[in-house]
N, C-alpha and C positions, 0 to 999 in steps of 0.2 A: 804333507800338505795339501791339499788339493790344491791345484793350478787355476787359475783367474780367468774365467774365457768371458772379462773385459779387455779390452785394450789398455794398457799403461800411459796415463796423464804423465806430461810434465811436472815438475816442479814446484813450479807456479802456478800449476794450473790444480796439483794437490790443495797444496797452504788455500788458494781462493776458494777450493770445495770446502776444505776444515773449517775456516773462518765463517762461511756461509750457515753450515751445519752447527756450528758452535751461536752464532746470534739466533737459528731457528731455535734451539734445544733454551735459550734463555728470556725468549719473547712468549713459550709455551709456560716456562716456570711460573713468569712473571703474571699472565692473565691466568693459570687454569687455576680453580682452585685445590685449596687442600683438599684430600680424600680423608673421611675420617672411618678408621679401621670400627667392625664390629666387636662389641665385647659377648664373651659367652661367663655366663653366671652359672654356677651348680650349689654353691653356696648356699646352707638354709636358709642365712639373710643377707645375703650377699646383695652388696646396690652398688650403682655409681651414676656417674652424672650426667645428663647430655644438653646441650644447648646453653651452658652454661649458668641453665636456672632451676630445673627438676629433678627430680633423686628417680631413679629407676630402682626396682628391689624387688627381688627373687621372694621371700617371704614365705619359706615353707615349714607352715605351724603346727597343722595336722596331721603328719605323719611323717615316718623315717624314709618312706621310697625314696629316688632321685627327682627333682625336678632341676630341669633348666631354661633359662633362656637366653636367645641371644637380643642383643641389646642393638639398633641403630642411632643413630642420630636422630629422630625422628619420632623412636616409640621401643617396642620390643614385641616379637614373635615367643612364645612356649616349643620348645621346641621338642625336651623329653619332659614327661608328666607319670611318673610311675606312677602303681598301686590306686586304689580307691578306699574308699568310709562309704556308710549309711548313709544312703539320701535320706534319712529323719533325722538325722544331728549335722553337726559342725563341718564347711567345705573345709580340703586338705590343706587348703591355703588361696593367697590373694596376691598372687606378682601382679603389681601396678608402675603407676607412675604416679610420682608428687609434687605438689605443692603445694610448700609448708613444714611442720614439725611433725617426725613419726619417731616417739620412741626415741627421743635427743637427736635424732637423724634431719637435720633442717636442711630445705635444699638452698641453694647457694643464690641470696641477696631478698628471700623472702621476705614481705614487711607483715607473717602472720608467724604467730597471735597478731586479731586487729580483734578487737569489741565489734560488735555488732552494730553498735551505735554508731560506728564512725564508718560504717562503710557502706559508699553510695550505691555502687554496681560491683559484680563481680565476675564478669563475660568470660568465657569459656568454650574450649569447643574442641569433640572430642571423634574419633574414624576408627572404628572399630571392624576387624575382621571376623568370622565366625566357622567352625565344624559341625557335623550332625553326630560325627560318631565317640561324642563324650555328655558326659551328664556338668551341668556349668551354668552359671550365668553370671551376663557381663555387667557390671555395676561399677557406678560414677559413685564414691565415697563421700558426704560431708562429717567433717567431725565438730561438732560445738565442747563447749565444757565453759562452767562458771569464771572458770581464772583459767590465766593465759599459758598454762602449762601447754612444754614441751617434751613432755615422758608419761609414759605412764597411759592407761584409757580413760576415754573423756567420758564427761557424763549422756549425751546424748552423740547417736550416729544417723546419720539421714543417709540411706540406698535408693539412689535411681536404678532399677534391673533396666538398661536397655533391650536383654532379653534372658529366655531364661530354656535351657533343652533340658530334658526329664522331670522325673516324678520330686519334686525339688519345691520350697514357697516358703518366704521371706519367715523371720522370725515374728511370734505372735498369731496375732488373729488378722482377717480381713477386717475394716473397720467402715468401709466405705469406698469411693469412687471419689475423684475432684480434678478438674483442672489447673494444669500447674502451666505457665511459662508455655502456654496457649495448646498444650497436647494432652490428653483424659486420662487417666493412670486408674489403676486401682489399689486402694489406697492399705496398707496391715501396720501394724501399731505393735507391740512387747518391749519385754525387755530380756534379753541374752543370761542374766546372773551378771553380768559384769555394767553393763549399760541400757540405756534405753535406744530402742530403735525402731525409725520411721521406715517406711520404704514405700515405692513408690512403682508398680511393675508395669508395665511396658503392655498393652495388649496385644502390641505383636510386637518383629522384633526393629529394632531403629538400630541403622552401623552405622549414619554417622547425625551428631545434632549438635549447636552453636544454643548455648542458653545464659540466661545469668541464675548463680547458686544462688544469690536471695530470694527467689523467689522461692526455692524449696527452705530457706533458714527461714524466712517469712512465715509458712505451714508451722511448721516448729515450734514457732512463740506462738500462734493461733491456738492449739492445740494443748498448747500449757508445756509444753518440753524443752524451754529453751524461753530465755528471756531477754530483751532489746542490750540488756549491762553484760551478756556473757560474749562468746571470745569465738571466731571461728579460728581451729588450729592448722586445719590442711582441708585440702581437697584431693583423692584421687581416683585414677581411673585404671581398671584391671579386670581382672575377672576371678571365681570363687570353684573352680574345680572341685568335685566329686570324685568324677569317673574320669581317665584319663586328658584329655586337654591339648596336649601336643596342636599345632597352629594354628592357636588362638592369635590374636595379635589384634595389639594397640598401631596403627598405622600413626596416629596423629593424636598430638595433643598440646593444649595450649593453655593458659588460668593466668588470671590478673585480678590482681583483688585493689579495685579504686577507694583511697579513705581521703579523709576530710570532711565530707560531709557528716552534721550531727545524727543520722538515725538511716536507718532503711530506707525512706519514705522520700529521702532530700533535704539536704542544709535546712531545712522549716523546722522539724521532729519536733512535737512539743515534750516537755517537759512532765505536763500535765495537761489533761483532757475530760469531758461530762461528756455523757450520751442518753438522751432522754428520747425512748422509744414508746409510742403511743399509738395506738393500736385498735381495729374495731374490727370485729369479731364475730360471725356469721355461721349455720352450720357448716363444715369443708372448706370452707375460703375467707380469706381475712386482708387485711389492709396496712401495713405499719408507716408510720412516717418519723423519720427518725432525724435528731436534732446534735452534732454533733460541736461543742464547745473547746474550743481552745485555752483553756486556761492560763497557760503557761507564759511565760513578757518574751516570746520570740513566736515568729509568723512561721506558718508551715505551709509551704511550697510545693505542693502534691501531696497527695493523702489517700491513704489504705485504709477501710475501716475496718476489721476478721471480726467474726461473732461464727457461734453454731449456732443452726437452727435446730430446735429438737427434732428428735422422730416424727420423723411423718410428716414434716413440712417441708414443700419446697415452691419457689418463685415465680411465678408466670411472667411477673411485665414488669419491668422501676422506671424510676425518672429519676432526673438528677444525678446519677449514678451508674455505672456499670456494675454488674452484680452477676461473678462467679464461681463456680459453680453453681447451679440452682439447688442444692442442697447439701445438708453439712458442714464443714467450716467453708463458709462461704467469705470473701471477701469484698466487698462496695470499691471501688475505684473512680474517684473526680474525674468528670466532664472537660472540656475544653473551658467550657467558661469558668467554672467553681473549682479548681484548683489550688487557692491559695485562701487561707485560712489567716486574718492578721488578728494579732493576741489578743487575747477577751475576746474573739468577732465569735461568732457559728456560721455553721453551715448544714443546710436541709437537704434528704432526698426523701423515697417512699419508695415504694413497691407494695402490691398484689400478691398472695401468694394461697396457695389450698392445703386442706394440711387434713389428716386422719388419725380419731382416737380421741384422747383428750387434747387442747390447747395452751401453748407454755411460751413466754418468754425465752429468748435467748439469756444464760448466765451470767454470760459477760462480751467485755466490748473490748479491744485494742486495736488503738492510732499509730500506724507504722511500728509496730510493737512495744508502744507503750499501753501497759493497763489503764483503764479511763474508768472514774467513779460513774456510776447512775445517777441520774434524779431519781 
């Protein structure tokens, strides 16, 4: 034994020092938060829970090569991503964190599936870390289905691409651009053989963002790829790698689904509505006066009228409503003074536009996700 270089204390001094040390240790154990050890997952469909409310899954389905993730209390990082698949086909995996139900694996305490007509808002936030030596997209997935299913493939998948690296593209083809939740996106639409896919691709990388999932769900409704009676079954944030992928990370994720309203537009979503679309047209230009009648027995508190302008048309100015984007699938939103429509009452707004080719009227309208009749 190595001899001590410190003077030896008396018995009473040793006892006092020992009691003081024990007291300090007890205080430390009482006040210091318990650290949670990271979890390594290499199993093909292995998963774990974080924060007692979200599921993190490895979800390697497109390759037999090894993929491993390191799960923290706030997200995960891909630590190994062997193998590659052709960039003109499907990716090799989708490691992700989610709220809701995915192939019978439901996150703790989730209120999903939830009918779209009952969701007043679905705020979420995500933070990513990217790498340059891989081919991948960073995608936020929103799954919709006509039934409250907790297993299998849903009818419609909405993909929000925060970033993409390499010669990859979403399912289908680009059908235009749109402003959704205050950002500009390329819009792609197609079918992967199992479900419809509506994709929104950011023109440049987004590392972190907070938004309302329902803004994208309304886009699917307006484009005929979902209905207000359908269900939101899960929201997921992660990566689709084609080549490599080690180092990609979800730093943080949060998702809340607020229910209790009767529709995406608020507590007054109608069960029925009627739209009158009156136009004045001249070569290259037109005006449209739009009247929306609430034919239901309940009031509307906050309204959004979605419709698609025919090809070649664009909005140049508007009154009594805000209209975004200026072309394609657009949404007219109430202003502060005209947000309520009493049962049996109506609201009117209008806009001026330009067009090329042959003039035509929109084929249909939906108010807060509910299809309207036209007069």
